[in-house]
Phi, psi and omega in degrees: 000131183221004172050204183268004181292141176276167180297340181272346182291146186273134177233158175284140173258134186233163179265188182294348177253013179067030175262136180294128179243351181172191178221153178202158172297145183305315180299320178293319179301317178294313184298323182265359180068036180278133181290135181218198184237144176223155174243135179242127182236118173276121184252130176243147174272184183299333179271003179085003179286153185264133175288121179236142180212163172251131181289153179287157181295340183272004181295144181293323181235135176054052179297145173065010179265160179275154180211143176256009176235150164254163179146198181169195185286139176279129181288160177304130178078357181268148176271162178302315183300316180295318180296320181300313180293313180302310183295318180296314179296318180297309184291325180278342182072040181232166169223151182087020178292141174300154179297125177300145180268123179289132180255307180193169178228140179217162177266115174273131177210114182275000179077000182236030176094003176252112183214128177206146172287133189236110178266123185258131183232168173220144178210150174259130180242111178256011179267152174293129182269145176225074185303147180295128180298329180282349181252321192236118180275329180207149176206159173194160170263120183245145173300145182303326178299324178288322176300312179303316181297316181292327175293313183293320183285334178074015180289331177258144176268114184265152173298133185295325180289323176294321178296320177294318178298320180293318177300314180293326177296317177299318177296318180300315179295330181285350177084011178292116183299129177074002184291323186274318186149202181269154178280000000 
């Protein structure tokens, strides 16, 4: 997830305990596999359907893949809560969105040099969305049962960090203690 930040924008670099250890340009952090912070926001409409989108081909990370979260990288000195709201409004093309509710945070690590602390949020958006053309190639609000079916069937290629966040969200909702991450 990379939001509207350019590769030159500065982000906080964090350790395995989510403590800031330095700063670097976003592009350098990706290239060197430096751990950083991201916010993931599950957006529902008034009917409870989930906002799903396909990322544009020009995205720095996971181009052209599907995602059931909006969000992105937390800027240097920015908190997760502020990033979640900023990123959700930017990606959805809205203003005046309610503050997303933090659910849990976990460390995403694909074992291949991609690692970031991931704060997962949820928000209801009753505003008409106008997703950014540079961020979103396609979008729709889908019933959660359809999202579940598309995840299970594997017909769509999903962003791996979003898929992991969604798996952990299902575990969190099931009440399995410690399954999702820290609160």
